[in-house]
Backbone of each chain as ProteinMPNN parsed JSONL, in Angstrom:
{"seq_chain_A": "MYKEELVKQLLSIKLFASLRQAMNSDEIKIDIDNEITVLQMKQIIFETFLNLKKLNIPFFVAVNHKHAMDSDIISIHDEIALFPHVSGG", "coords_chain_A": {"N_chain_A": [[143.856, 111.165, 138.217], [141.364, 110.251, 136.027], [140.813, 111.255, 132.714], [137.972, 112.02, 131.133], [137.299, 110.507, 128.064], [135.858, 111.384, 124.792], [134.132, 109.125, 123.085], [134.125, 108.208, 119.789], [131.372, 107.064, 117.899], [129.857, 104.882, 115.523], [127.223, 105.604, 113.694], [124.608, 103.985, 112.026], [122.687, 104.653, 109.078], [119.693, 104.046, 107.454], [118.851, 104.124, 103.975], [116.357, 104.856, 101.499], [114.595, 104.388, 98.375], [114.885, 107.167, 96.215], [116.838, 108.385, 97.59], [118.562, 106.233, 98.352], [119.362, 105.3, 95.916], [120.626, 107.564, 94.87], [122.862, 107.673, 96.536], [123.95, 105.303, 96.042], [123.923, 103.18, 97.728], [122.448, 101.214, 100.381], [122.715, 102.148, 102.817], [124.27, 104.574, 105.036], [127.039, 105.742, 107.071], [127.796, 107.62, 109.937], [130.02, 109.387, 112.065], [129.295, 109.772, 115.54], [129.14, 111.529, 118.766], [128.202, 109.659, 121.366], [125.135, 110.589, 122.405], [122.964, 112.222, 120.222], [120.986, 114.971, 118.718], [118.087, 114.514, 116.318], [118.238, 116.796, 114.621], [120.945, 117.586, 114.736], [122.087, 115.32, 113.734], [121.178, 115.437, 110.898], [122.654, 117.743, 110.311], [125.194, 116.776, 110.356], [125.18, 114.655, 108.502], [124.695, 116.341, 106.118], [127.18, 117.686, 106.025], [128.92, 115.732, 105.747], [128.098, 114.089, 103.592], [128.091, 115.51, 100.665], [126.816, 115.244, 98.232], [124.443, 114.285, 98.865], [123.205, 116.471, 100.054], [123.282, 118.199, 97.866], [121.284, 117.035, 96.157], [118.968, 117.833, 97.252], [116.458, 116.73, 97.873], [113.333, 116.681, 99.591], [113.26, 114.997, 102.782], [112.278, 112.444, 105.165], [112.709, 111.49, 108.609], [112.981, 108.445, 110.144], [112.743, 106.942, 113.339], [113.482, 104.02, 114.876], [111.318, 103.04, 113.47], [109.358, 104.861, 113.613], [108.02, 108.05, 112.787], [110.231, 110.885, 113.215], [111.08, 113.764, 115.141], [112.899, 116.931, 114.844], [113.951, 117.379, 117.491], [114.208, 114.979, 118.706], [116.133, 112.626, 120.597], [118.992, 110.541, 119.608], [120.877, 107.597, 119.435], [123.542, 105.145, 118.815], [122.127, 102.944, 119.119], [119.701, 103.068, 118.204], [117.257, 102.404, 115.435], [117.779, 103.998, 112.447], [116.321, 105.681, 109.727], [116.198, 107.216, 106.43], [114.015, 108.715, 104.3], [112.331, 109.579, 101.174], [109.177, 111.382, 100.475], [106.418, 109.234, 100.717], [105.122, 106.933, 98.298], [103.398, 104.825, 97.692], [100.858, 102.336, 96.589]], "CA_chain_A": [[142.495, 111.297, 137.859], [141.058, 109.841, 134.602], [140.237, 112.312, 131.879], [136.912, 111.209, 130.286], [137.315, 110.727, 126.589], [134.735, 111.228, 124.015], [134.434, 107.967, 122.213], [133.276, 108.369, 118.51], [130.678, 105.834, 117.52], [129.351, 104.893, 114.107], [125.646, 105.575, 113.531], [124.247, 103.501, 110.614], [121.418, 105.224, 108.73], [119.191, 103.329, 106.251], [118.407, 104.987, 102.903], [115.232, 104.251, 100.698], [114.136, 104.947, 97.183], [115.77, 108.033, 95.401], [118.145, 108.66, 98.392], [119.332, 104.999, 98.29], [119.827, 105.311, 94.519], [121.647, 108.69, 94.691], [124.017, 107.23, 97.314], [124.357, 104.03, 95.437], [123.962, 102.27, 98.95], [121.156, 101.186, 101.309], [123.222, 102.548, 104.3], [125.419, 105.349, 105.294], [127.318, 105.803, 108.485], [128.351, 108.792, 110.428], [130.629, 109.433, 113.459], [128.666, 110.669, 116.606], [129.673, 111.366, 120.059], [127.269, 109.312, 122.208], [123.74, 110.81, 121.881], [122.687, 113.568, 119.547], [119.449, 115.106, 118.233], [117.979, 114.378, 114.906], [118.74, 117.861, 113.851], [122.417, 117.431, 114.778], [122.359, 114.213, 112.745], [120.988, 116.104, 109.677], [123.741, 118.603, 110.048], [126.445, 115.883, 110.257], [124.837, 114.06, 107.151], [124.93, 117.292, 105.084], [128.638, 118.038, 106.107], [129.582, 114.456, 105.244], [127.702, 113.828, 102.173], [127.624, 116.743, 100.085], [125.963, 114.858, 97.097], [123.066, 114.242, 99.441], [122.791, 117.871, 100.188], [123.02, 118.853, 96.534], [120.088, 116.501, 95.6], [117.805, 118.717, 97.639], [115.096, 116.085, 97.975], [112.819, 116.729, 100.98], [113.164, 113.724, 103.187], [111.727, 112.347, 106.446], [113.586, 110.599, 109.354], [112.191, 107.566, 111.184], [113.66, 106.411, 114.483], [112.635, 102.928, 115.297], [109.934, 102.79, 112.679], [108.226, 106.018, 113.884], [108.547, 109.383, 112.187], [111.074, 111.543, 114.276], [111.138, 115.133, 115.085], [114.378, 117.35, 115.025], [114.496, 117.471, 118.756], [114.465, 113.757, 119.313], [117.597, 112.202, 120.951], [119.194, 109.298, 119.122], [122.044, 106.962, 119.696], [123.807, 104.037, 117.852], [121.414, 101.749, 119.428], [118.386, 103.156, 117.471], [117.301, 102.2, 113.867], [117.445, 105.288, 111.806], [116.109, 105.605, 108.3], [115.885, 108.421, 105.856], [113.399, 108.412, 103.048], [111.42, 110.778, 100.666], [107.629, 111.22, 100.649], [105.885, 108.004, 100.243], [104.305, 107.058, 96.828], [102.926, 103.438, 97.511], [99.509, 102.303, 96.046]], "C_chain_A": [[142.184, 111.025, 136.33], [140.519, 110.962, 133.815], [139.251, 111.564, 131.006], [137.207, 111.545, 128.816], [136.133, 110.612, 125.83], [134.975, 110.127, 123.079], [133.388, 108.145, 121.019], [132.652, 107.011, 118.339], [130.025, 106.04, 116.235], [127.961, 104.682, 114.167], [125.327, 105.166, 112.059], [122.758, 104.141, 110.342], [120.908, 104.549, 107.383], [118.66, 104.305, 105.29], [117.295, 104.21, 102.09], [115.109, 105.144, 99.448], [115.182, 105.928, 96.528], [117.032, 108.427, 96.205], [118.915, 107.54, 98.356], [120.035, 104.97, 96.873], [120.984, 106.414, 94.293], [122.987, 108.44, 95.474], [124.694, 105.979, 96.872], [124.699, 103.113, 96.647], [122.644, 102.382, 99.729], [121.511, 101.644, 102.623], [124.249, 103.495, 104.13], [125.785, 105.436, 106.739], [128.101, 107.076, 108.76], [128.974, 108.637, 111.772], [129.77, 110.237, 114.319], [129.375, 110.458, 117.85], [128.252, 110.945, 120.989], [125.831, 109.506, 121.726], [123.786, 112.185, 121.216], [121.21, 113.791, 119.045], [119.385, 114.801, 116.766], [118.394, 115.604, 114.072], [120.226, 117.937, 113.678], [122.838, 116.422, 113.601], [122.267, 114.761, 111.311], [122.194, 116.872, 109.259], [124.988, 117.831, 109.71], [126.296, 115.222, 108.771], [125.143, 115.186, 106.025], [126.404, 117.68, 104.938], [129.306, 116.865, 105.468], [129.402, 114.063, 103.805], [127.149, 114.853, 101.339], [126.752, 116.552, 98.975], [124.57, 114.8, 97.591], [122.409, 115.467, 99.624], [122.291, 118.493, 98.799], [121.691, 118.352, 95.899], [118.999, 117.341, 95.922], [116.426, 118.059, 97.555], [114.61, 116.123, 99.582], [112.665, 115.322, 101.557], [112.609, 113.528, 104.799], [112.738, 111.373, 107.24], [112.637, 109.829, 110.193], [113.178, 107.074, 112.164], [112.857, 105.221, 115.059], [111.397, 102.671, 114.728], [109.012, 103.77, 112.869], [109.016, 107.237, 113.348], [109.095, 110.206, 113.399], [110.926, 113.086, 114.141], [112.652, 115.58, 115.316], [114.892, 117.328, 116.535], [114.659, 116.154, 119.39], [115.895, 113.175, 119.472], [117.787, 110.706, 120.341], [120.603, 108.85, 119.472], [122.288, 105.816, 118.595], [122.92, 102.819, 118.18], [119.981, 101.735, 118.791], [118.43, 102.78, 115.959], [116.892, 103.462, 113.232], [117.303, 105.005, 110.267], [115.705, 106.966, 107.736], [115.106, 107.991, 104.598], [112.524, 109.605, 102.562], [110.05, 110.419, 101.053], [107.248, 110.01, 100.009], [104.97, 108.014, 99.06], [103.778, 105.572, 96.683], [101.491, 103.539, 96.886], [99.638, 101.753, 94.622]], "O_chain_A": [[142.821, 111.645, 135.478], [139.676, 111.648, 134.392], [139.594, 110.642, 130.266], [137.339, 112.704, 128.421], [135.332, 109.742, 126.171], [135.945, 110.166, 122.321], [132.166, 108.214, 121.155], [133.263, 105.97, 118.582], [129.668, 107.154, 115.849], [127.507, 103.648, 114.657], [125.677, 105.822, 111.077], [121.851, 104.146, 111.175], [121.609, 104.512, 106.372], [118.044, 105.281, 105.718], [117.351, 102.981, 102.04], [115.418, 106.335, 99.416], [116.313, 105.491, 96.312], [118.089, 108.742, 95.658], [120.122, 107.781, 98.323], [121.212, 104.624, 96.77], [122.029, 106.203, 93.677], [124.053, 108.933, 95.105], [125.815, 105.647, 97.255], [125.666, 102.354, 96.581], [121.912, 103.372, 99.742], [120.688, 101.557, 103.535], [125.076, 103.364, 103.227], [124.924, 105.223, 107.591], [128.923, 107.534, 107.966], [128.507, 107.823, 112.569], [129.468, 111.364, 113.928], [130.083, 109.475, 118.066], [127.386, 111.776, 121.26], [125.333, 108.801, 120.848], [124.51, 113.107, 121.591], [120.384, 112.879, 118.991], [120.385, 114.808, 116.048], [118.851, 115.454, 112.939], [120.723, 118.304, 112.614], [123.697, 116.643, 112.747], [123.215, 114.566, 110.55], [122.713, 116.759, 108.148], [125.754, 118.236, 108.836], [127.227, 115.278, 107.966], [125.841, 114.863, 105.063], [126.842, 117.978, 103.827], [130.229, 117.057, 104.677], [130.297, 113.779, 103.01], [125.941, 115.08, 101.27], [125.974, 117.449, 98.65], [123.623, 115.184, 96.905], [121.205, 115.593, 99.405], [121.239, 119.105, 98.617], [121.031, 119.113, 95.192], [118.143, 117.616, 95.081], [115.413, 118.68, 97.232], [115.269, 115.73, 100.545], [112.012, 114.492, 100.925], [112.562, 114.506, 105.544], [113.474, 110.589, 106.64], [111.706, 110.329, 110.824], [114.335, 106.818, 111.833], [111.77, 105.367, 115.618], [110.48, 102.147, 115.359], [107.893, 103.653, 112.368], [110.231, 107.426, 113.411], [108.486, 110.212, 114.469], [110.661, 113.582, 113.046], [113.494, 114.848, 115.836], [116.096, 117.266, 116.786], [115.184, 116.089, 120.501], [116.721, 113.25, 118.563], [116.952, 109.818, 120.513], [121.446, 109.692, 119.782], [121.491, 105.563, 117.692], [123.016, 101.782, 117.523], [119.228, 100.762, 118.791], [119.478, 102.834, 115.316], [115.784, 103.954, 113.444], [118.044, 104.232, 109.66], [115.014, 107.758, 108.377], [115.482, 107.034, 103.921], [112.068, 110.456, 103.325], [109.738, 109.454, 101.751], [107.664, 109.719, 98.887], [104.175, 108.927, 98.838], [103.733, 105.113, 95.542], [100.973, 104.636, 96.679], [98.636, 101.616, 93.919]]}, "seq_chain_B": "MITITENPIDVNKLLDYVSDPSSGASVLFTGTVRDHNQEGKVSKLHYEVYQEMAEKILQEIENEINTKWKINKFIAIHRTGTLKVGEISVAVAVSSDHRKEAFEACKFGIDSIKEKAPIWKKEFTESGTKWVEAIAK", "coords_chain_B": {"N_chain_B": [[94.222, 91.683, 108.746], [97.424, 92.002, 107.42], [99.644, 92.215, 104.602], [102.999, 92.254, 103.068], [103.93, 91.426, 99.909], [106.081, 89.595, 97.418], [104.804, 88.172, 95.585], [102.249, 87.594, 93.055], [98.92, 89.006, 93.45], [96.163, 87.457, 94.513], [92.939, 88.08, 94.072], [90.655, 86.745, 94.621], [91.245, 85.004, 96.936], [91.487, 87.01, 98.696], [88.687, 87.945, 98.867], [87.529, 85.454, 99.701], [88.687, 85.338, 102.173], [87.766, 87.482, 103.587], [85.092, 86.834, 103.577], [82.142, 85.959, 105.517], [79.796, 84.446, 107.626], [78.261, 86.201, 109.077], [78.258, 88.491, 107.711], [76.925, 90.85, 105.438], [77.992, 92.402, 103.58], [80.779, 92.699, 101.379], [83.581, 94.533, 100.454], [85.772, 95.218, 97.908], [89.017, 96.586, 97.075], [91.147, 97.235, 94.399], [94.377, 98.292, 93.364], [95.868, 99.087, 90.461], [98.727, 98.578, 88.001], [99.075, 101.386, 86.029], [99.083, 102.215, 82.479], [100.186, 104.728, 81.818], [101.457, 108.03, 82.729], [101.489, 111.478, 83.8], [103.027, 112.428, 81.747], [103.488, 110.702, 79.779], [103.937, 107.393, 78.281], [103.834, 104.567, 80.485], [105.956, 101.664, 81.169], [106.302, 99.804, 83.136], [106.401, 99.279, 86.69], [108.411, 99.848, 89.696], [108.401, 98.733, 92.964], [109.566, 99.79, 96.158], [110.039, 98.738, 99.503], [110.016, 99.589, 102.918], [110.238, 97.26, 104.962], [110.06, 96.595, 107.858], [108.986, 98.773, 108.984], [106.738, 99.293, 107.4], [105.191, 97.182, 108.039], [104.448, 97.623, 110.669], [103.182, 100.174, 110.351], [100.943, 99.532, 108.752], [99.736, 97.704, 110.374], [98.868, 99.532, 112.338], [97.11, 101.105, 110.859], [94.998, 99.09, 110.536], [94.298, 98.811, 113.051], [93.332, 101.316, 113.809], [91.123, 101.297, 111.949], [89.444, 99.357, 113.031], [88.736, 100.659, 115.381], [87.162, 102.608, 114.468], [85.214, 101.706, 112.804], [82.404, 99.27, 112.688], [83.426, 96.588, 111.71], [83.7, 93.326, 110.059], [85.774, 91.706, 108.924], [89.118, 92.267, 107.871], [91.573, 92.82, 105.231], [94.592, 93.622, 103.995], [96.857, 93.983, 101.21], [100.086, 94.547, 99.919], [102.152, 94.866, 96.961], [105.723, 94.128, 96.247], [108.63, 94.904, 94.479], [109.087, 94.272, 90.915], [106.632, 95.319, 88.689], [104.207, 94.553, 86.095], [102.416, 96.545, 83.553], [98.973, 96.674, 84.34], [99.01, 94.623, 86.334], [98.214, 93.847, 89.746], [98.883, 96.064, 92.28], [98.172, 96.784, 94.81], [95.813, 95.803, 97.341], [92.758, 95.876, 98.992], [90.355, 94.534, 101.276], [87.311, 94.423, 102.849], [84.719, 93.24, 105.189], [81.449, 93.548, 106.372], [78.376, 94.017, 108.365], [76.706, 95.455, 107.074], [76.63, 97.617, 104.096], [77.623, 100.059, 104.324], [79.657, 100.587, 106.251], [81.603, 98.932, 105.257], [82.355, 99.941, 102.874], [83.265, 102.537, 103.693], [85.35, 101.947, 105.516], [87.114, 100.511, 103.824], [87.881, 102.443, 101.874], [89.053, 104.293, 103.592], [91.219, 102.727, 104.387], [92.691, 102.179, 102.0], [93.347, 104.885, 101.449], [94.898, 105.614, 103.621], [97.113, 103.856, 103.488], [98.356, 104.709, 101.15], [98.951, 107.079, 102.038], [100.611, 106.882, 104.221], [102.128, 104.419, 104.405], [105.524, 103.283, 104.28], [106.432, 103.032, 101.417], [107.637, 103.003, 98.051], [107.42, 104.056, 94.586], [108.992, 103.445, 91.37], [108.747, 104.787, 88.199], [108.885, 103.379, 84.95], [109.723, 104.73, 82.04], [109.328, 105.908, 78.617], [111.412, 107.779, 78.42], [113.205, 107.09, 80.338], [113.908, 106.248, 83.81], [111.912, 107.044, 86.809], [111.681, 108.073, 90.264], [108.755, 108.273, 91.866], [107.687, 110.804, 93.86], [105.432, 111.876, 95.972], [104.207, 115.017, 96.813], [104.17, 116.421, 99.939], [101.1, 117.113, 101.546]], "CA_chain_B": [[95.426, 90.953, 108.363], [98.096, 92.9, 106.315], [100.994, 91.524, 104.144], [103.729, 92.805, 101.926], [104.513, 90.305, 99.199], [106.602, 89.803, 96.265], [104.06, 87.291, 94.634], [101.09, 88.198, 92.49], [97.837, 89.178, 94.404], [94.951, 86.742, 94.123], [91.79, 88.784, 94.772], [89.623, 85.7, 95.04], [91.643, 84.597, 98.112], [91.076, 88.153, 99.676], [87.254, 87.736, 99.107], [87.206, 84.427, 100.699], [89.364, 85.596, 103.543], [86.846, 88.371, 104.317], [83.642, 86.291, 103.608], [81.964, 85.551, 106.888], [78.313, 84.307, 107.546], [77.55, 87.357, 109.629], [78.551, 89.683, 106.898], [75.998, 91.131, 104.242], [78.681, 93.176, 102.446], [82.18, 92.769, 101.175], [84.066, 95.553, 99.527], [87.272, 94.996, 97.354], [89.713, 97.683, 96.271], [92.404, 96.902, 93.862], [95.176, 99.345, 92.615], [96.639, 98.365, 89.242], [99.652, 99.497, 87.29], [98.535, 102.068, 84.805], [100.073, 102.289, 81.301], [100.549, 106.15, 81.492], [101.492, 109.033, 83.748], [101.006, 112.715, 82.93], [104.059, 112.749, 80.668], [103.464, 109.61, 78.502], [103.719, 105.924, 78.457], [104.604, 103.777, 81.506], [105.892, 100.177, 80.781], [106.362, 98.936, 84.396], [106.62, 100.15, 88.083], [109.229, 99.108, 90.624], [108.104, 99.153, 94.413], [110.492, 99.515, 97.14], [109.354, 98.793, 100.784], [110.842, 99.645, 104.13], [109.47, 96.196, 105.393], [109.631, 96.406, 109.146], [108.201, 100.005, 109.312], [105.545, 99.196, 106.701], [104.351, 96.162, 108.751], [103.964, 98.407, 111.831], [102.213, 101.3, 109.942], [99.7, 98.776, 108.162], [98.928, 97.221, 111.591], [98.205, 100.761, 113.085], [95.847, 101.35, 110.041], [94.096, 98.172, 110.764], [93.7, 99.056, 114.504], [92.446, 102.424, 113.756], [89.844, 101.008, 111.192], [88.756, 98.719, 113.988], [88.075, 101.503, 116.476], [86.434, 103.586, 113.9], [83.993, 101.054, 112.081], [82.167, 97.922, 113.086], [83.488, 95.676, 110.606], [83.934, 91.959, 110.493], [87.151, 91.171, 108.62], [89.845, 93.321, 106.947], [92.812, 92.462, 104.817], [95.3, 94.557, 103.01], [98.178, 93.344, 100.703], [100.775, 95.397, 98.9], [103.239, 94.087, 96.253], [106.907, 94.868, 96.151], [109.347, 94.445, 93.367], [108.776, 94.979, 89.502], [105.206, 94.93, 88.304], [103.881, 94.912, 84.702], [101.032, 97.105, 83.406], [97.769, 95.675, 84.685], [99.252, 93.865, 87.576], [97.619, 94.519, 90.98], [100.052, 96.379, 93.251], [97.656, 96.791, 96.194], [94.44, 95.346, 97.369], [92.144, 95.855, 100.364], [89.067, 93.93, 101.124], [86.628, 94.534, 104.085], [83.477, 92.796, 105.285], [80.781, 94.125, 107.528], [77.125, 93.437, 108.437], [76.028, 96.268, 106.118], [77.633, 97.962, 103.091], [78.149, 101.437, 104.486], [80.974, 100.455, 107.016], [82.772, 98.182, 104.526], [82.873, 100.988, 101.831], [84.004, 103.591, 104.47], [86.577, 101.309, 106.0], [87.943, 100.13, 102.647], [88.372, 103.748, 101.353], [90.075, 104.877, 104.743], [92.245, 101.755, 104.391], [93.764, 102.474, 100.863], [93.937, 106.243, 101.478], [95.861, 105.559, 104.687], [98.262, 103.095, 102.994], [98.887, 105.684, 100.233], [99.511, 108.421, 102.586], [101.537, 106.576, 105.456], [103.092, 103.34, 104.412], [106.743, 103.614, 103.662], [106.52, 102.397, 100.226], [107.919, 103.992, 96.929], [107.444, 103.46, 93.323], [109.717, 104.02, 90.434], [108.229, 104.594, 87.003], [109.961, 103.105, 83.787], [108.91, 105.39, 80.892], [110.222, 105.892, 77.246], [112.515, 108.667, 78.653], [114.018, 106.706, 81.507], [113.163, 105.944, 85.025], [111.788, 108.308, 87.769], [110.974, 107.826, 91.438], [107.477, 109.061, 92.089], [107.591, 111.146, 95.355], [104.282, 112.76, 96.193], [104.444, 116.255, 97.523], [103.377, 116.403, 101.185], [99.934, 118.136, 101.525]], "C_chain_B": [[96.226, 91.839, 107.346], [99.415, 92.084, 105.896], [101.566, 92.393, 103.089], [104.13, 91.435, 101.255], [105.154, 90.635, 97.896], [105.727, 88.811, 95.065], [102.761, 87.995, 94.15], [99.827, 88.039, 93.488], [96.726, 88.471, 93.859], [93.82, 87.372, 94.908], [90.72, 87.809, 95.264], [89.992, 85.204, 96.589], [91.352, 85.728, 99.257], [89.495, 88.094, 99.936], [86.909, 86.62, 99.924], [87.747, 84.542, 102.017], [88.211, 86.422, 104.299], [85.312, 87.834, 104.343], [83.374, 85.624, 104.948], [80.316, 85.45, 106.91], [77.806, 85.408, 108.185], [77.733, 88.624, 108.776], [77.627, 89.751, 105.671], [76.633, 91.793, 103.197], [80.188, 92.853, 102.499], [82.617, 93.744, 99.964], [85.41, 95.276, 99.078], [87.725, 96.126, 96.694], [90.752, 97.089, 95.598], [93.164, 98.118, 93.048], [95.907, 98.615, 91.602], [97.673, 99.355, 88.517], [99.135, 99.977, 86.11], [99.582, 102.164, 83.75], [100.61, 103.794, 80.882], [100.676, 106.907, 82.748], [101.201, 110.458, 83.066], [101.746, 113.057, 81.846], [103.773, 111.854, 79.423], [103.269, 108.216, 79.145], [104.525, 105.462, 79.875], [104.659, 102.392, 81.056], [105.955, 99.349, 82.077], [106.631, 99.782, 85.634], [107.628, 99.236, 88.941], [108.871, 99.586, 92.001], [109.133, 98.859, 95.281], [109.671, 99.652, 98.444], [110.343, 98.778, 102.007], [109.937, 98.637, 105.043], [109.044, 96.404, 106.813], [108.638, 97.647, 109.473], [106.898, 99.819, 108.735], [104.576, 98.291, 107.557], [103.737, 96.852, 110.012], [102.781, 99.34, 111.466], [100.941, 100.501, 109.494], [99.0, 98.263, 109.454], [98.272, 98.388, 112.344], [96.966, 101.143, 112.237], [94.752, 100.5, 110.408], [93.498, 98.341, 112.078], [92.868, 100.166, 114.315], [91.077, 102.233, 113.035], [89.008, 100.319, 112.209], [88.033, 99.498, 115.074], [87.172, 102.465, 115.777], [85.085, 103.053, 113.33], [83.699, 99.736, 112.67], [82.22, 97.042, 111.927], [83.811, 94.236, 111.054], [85.358, 91.404, 110.233], [87.799, 92.282, 107.617], [91.172, 92.531, 106.466], [93.286, 93.494, 103.83], [96.652, 93.942, 102.419], [98.744, 94.29, 99.832], [101.978, 94.619, 98.405], [104.481, 94.835, 96.426], [107.655, 94.231, 95.006], [108.878, 94.975, 92.02], [107.562, 94.371, 89.016], [104.928, 95.389, 86.836], [102.658, 95.773, 84.697], [99.818, 96.104, 83.566], [97.869, 94.906, 85.838], [98.633, 94.613, 88.744], [98.63, 94.887, 91.876], [99.532, 96.538, 94.727], [96.159, 96.425, 96.178], [93.981, 95.463, 98.759], [90.659, 95.413, 100.36], [88.641, 93.961, 102.711], [85.247, 93.911, 103.951], [82.716, 93.391, 106.471], [79.276, 93.545, 107.341], [76.468, 94.253, 107.238], [76.982, 97.055, 105.217], [78.333, 99.285, 103.467], [79.651, 101.45, 105.252], [81.942, 99.908, 106.204], [83.164, 99.173, 103.48], [83.764, 102.02, 102.627], [85.373, 103.08, 104.861], [87.575, 101.017, 104.979], [88.721, 101.484, 102.115], [89.353, 104.347, 102.467], [91.27, 103.969, 104.705], [93.292, 102.102, 103.28], [94.273, 103.944, 100.934], [94.972, 106.375, 102.608], [97.179, 104.804, 104.244], [98.977, 104.079, 102.03], [99.566, 106.769, 100.914], [100.627, 108.063, 103.57], [102.512, 105.474, 105.122], [104.439, 103.689, 103.749], [107.042, 102.721, 102.498], [106.671, 103.331, 99.037], [107.926, 103.437, 95.644], [108.297, 104.185, 92.393], [109.053, 103.723, 89.114], [109.281, 104.231, 85.821], [109.036, 103.593, 82.698], [109.794, 105.329, 79.709], [111.431, 106.809, 77.525], [113.364, 108.321, 79.761], [113.18, 106.214, 82.679], [113.097, 107.108, 86.052], [111.091, 107.795, 89.066], [109.707, 108.976, 91.642], [107.542, 109.498, 93.591], [106.629, 112.312, 95.356], [104.716, 113.942, 96.944], [103.633, 116.226, 98.788], [102.284, 117.453, 101.205], [100.143, 119.153, 102.463]], "O_chain_B": [[95.586, 92.38, 106.444], [100.099, 91.436, 106.688], [100.895, 93.116, 102.353], [104.575, 90.487, 101.902], [104.916, 91.682, 97.295], [106.026, 88.784, 93.871], [102.266, 88.903, 94.818], [99.735, 87.063, 94.232], [96.297, 88.825, 92.761], [93.708, 87.263, 96.129], [89.994, 88.078, 96.221], [89.073, 85.033, 97.39], [91.061, 85.472, 100.425], [89.059, 88.184, 101.083], [86.059, 86.75, 100.805], [87.284, 83.87, 102.94], [87.792, 86.103, 105.412], [84.453, 88.362, 105.048], [84.188, 84.859, 105.466], [79.627, 86.264, 106.295], [76.667, 85.667, 107.797], [77.349, 89.716, 109.196], [77.558, 88.775, 104.924], [76.132, 91.871, 102.076], [80.768, 92.754, 103.58], [82.145, 93.743, 98.827], [86.243, 95.086, 99.964], [87.035, 96.68, 95.838], [91.386, 96.291, 96.289], [92.574, 98.791, 92.202], [96.523, 97.587, 91.886], [97.546, 100.577, 88.438], [98.762, 99.221, 85.213], [100.782, 102.193, 84.023], [101.286, 104.028, 79.88], [100.094, 106.523, 83.762], [100.739, 110.543, 81.928], [101.321, 113.859, 81.015], [103.828, 112.258, 78.262], [102.66, 107.941, 80.179], [105.604, 105.927, 80.243], [103.648, 101.86, 80.598], [105.629, 98.164, 82.0], [107.065, 100.928, 85.522], [107.608, 98.01, 88.842], [109.013, 100.783, 92.247], [109.641, 97.738, 95.237], [108.773, 100.488, 98.549], [111.328, 98.042, 102.048], [109.041, 99.082, 105.76], [107.842, 96.411, 107.078], [107.621, 97.488, 110.149], [105.916, 100.12, 109.414], [103.395, 98.58, 107.751], [102.569, 96.616, 110.324], [101.693, 99.351, 112.041], [99.867, 100.903, 109.94], [97.783, 98.394, 109.58], [97.204, 98.211, 112.93], [95.912, 101.461, 112.786], [93.639, 100.99, 110.604], [92.315, 98.059, 112.266], [91.683, 100.055, 114.629], [90.064, 102.84, 113.385], [87.832, 100.677, 112.281], [86.978, 99.134, 115.593], [86.417, 103.14, 116.475], [84.047, 103.714, 113.337], [84.626, 99.074, 113.137], [81.23, 96.771, 111.247], [84.136, 93.966, 112.211], [86.014, 90.787, 111.072], [87.188, 92.977, 106.806], [91.747, 91.731, 107.203], [92.571, 94.095, 103.027], [97.466, 93.437, 103.193], [98.025, 94.864, 99.014], [102.683, 93.901, 99.114], [104.441, 96.031, 96.716], [107.331, 93.113, 94.606], [108.305, 96.063, 91.982], [107.408, 93.154, 88.916], [105.361, 96.462, 86.415], [101.908, 95.786, 85.673], [99.726, 94.996, 83.038], [96.832, 94.506, 86.367], [98.538, 95.84, 88.739], [99.325, 93.963, 92.298], [100.282, 96.449, 95.699], [95.404, 96.669, 95.237], [94.752, 95.173, 99.674], [89.852, 95.868, 99.549], [89.388, 93.625, 103.629], [84.624, 93.965, 102.891], [83.332, 93.705, 107.489], [78.962, 92.789, 106.421], [75.711, 93.653, 106.475], [78.149, 97.148, 105.598], [79.438, 99.587, 103.015], [80.59, 102.169, 104.911], [83.104, 100.295, 106.329], [84.363, 99.23, 103.205], [84.892, 102.302, 102.222], [86.402, 103.693, 104.577], [88.77, 101.231, 105.189], [89.942, 101.552, 101.973], [90.414, 104.858, 102.111], [92.354, 104.471, 105.002], [94.487, 102.282, 103.515], [95.407, 104.244, 100.561], [95.859, 107.223, 102.507], [98.261, 105.199, 104.679], [100.193, 104.224, 102.158], [100.581, 107.312, 100.48], [101.533, 108.876, 103.75], [103.67, 105.575, 105.528], [104.439, 104.357, 102.715], [107.817, 101.769, 102.599], [105.964, 104.336, 98.954], [108.431, 102.321, 95.517], [108.405, 105.406, 92.499], [108.782, 102.554, 88.843], [110.392, 104.759, 85.785], [107.931, 103.123, 82.429], [110.889, 104.768, 79.764], [112.452, 106.604, 76.868], [114.203, 109.127, 80.161], [112.01, 105.845, 82.582], [113.977, 107.962, 86.169], [110.04, 107.16, 88.984], [109.78, 110.202, 91.571], [107.462, 108.649, 94.48], [106.867, 113.43, 94.899], [105.646, 113.795, 97.737], [102.425, 116.009, 98.692], [102.559, 118.612, 100.893], [99.317, 120.057, 102.588]]}, "name": "protein", "num_of_chains": 2, "seq": "MYKEELVKQLLSIKLFASLRQAMNSDEIKIDIDNEITVLQMKQIIFETFLNLKKLNIPFFVAVNHKHAMDSDIISIHDEIALFPHVSGGMITITENPIDVNKLLDYVSDPSSGASVLFTGTVRDHNQEGKVSKLHYEVYQEMAEKILQEIENEINTKWKINKFIAIHRTGTLKVGEISVAVAVSSDHRKEAFEACKFGIDSIKEKAPIWKKEFTESGTKWVEAIAK"}
């Protein structure tokens, strides 16, 4: 009998404005198991990137160009972005 | 029509675009780079855009305007990149049969862009650079 193994997958997360500048990169990557919630993703980000947590900038999460809620389910097939409050105009 | 551009905004082209034989009114709003903030002098601004999402949000704003007001033509343009004091960073133009709809739709357009479009600006001041991040209402 096969034992089902959890395959770690890399989720890419786009960064903008002060978050991009703080991380000195327009993208970060985290390991995830298949599907996770937005809240779980935030927890992994804070555990992995301590300097992002230290920044303490309120940020929003967009999934496939739409504002996401903590309960939304995401996978590596989604386009994820983190950004601070907008200031265009 | 909505556009994100790295090139200077020509307001005459916007007015030409919205001018229409059936329109009695055209309203144009321009936002320009100001030479100061609350703390002092500003020499330039840098705009960063999440292009794909901004295009979708701007299209949603245009669709919402078309459901709320009877307008004839609408155009909004936002700059990206580095802009000097006095340069136009954003422009919205609307035409309608009468002025009321054009004024209201234009105001809604610029207010919505400022509130929703994933665009950020960084100020260059005498004391360094600072990202402007409005506090959520």
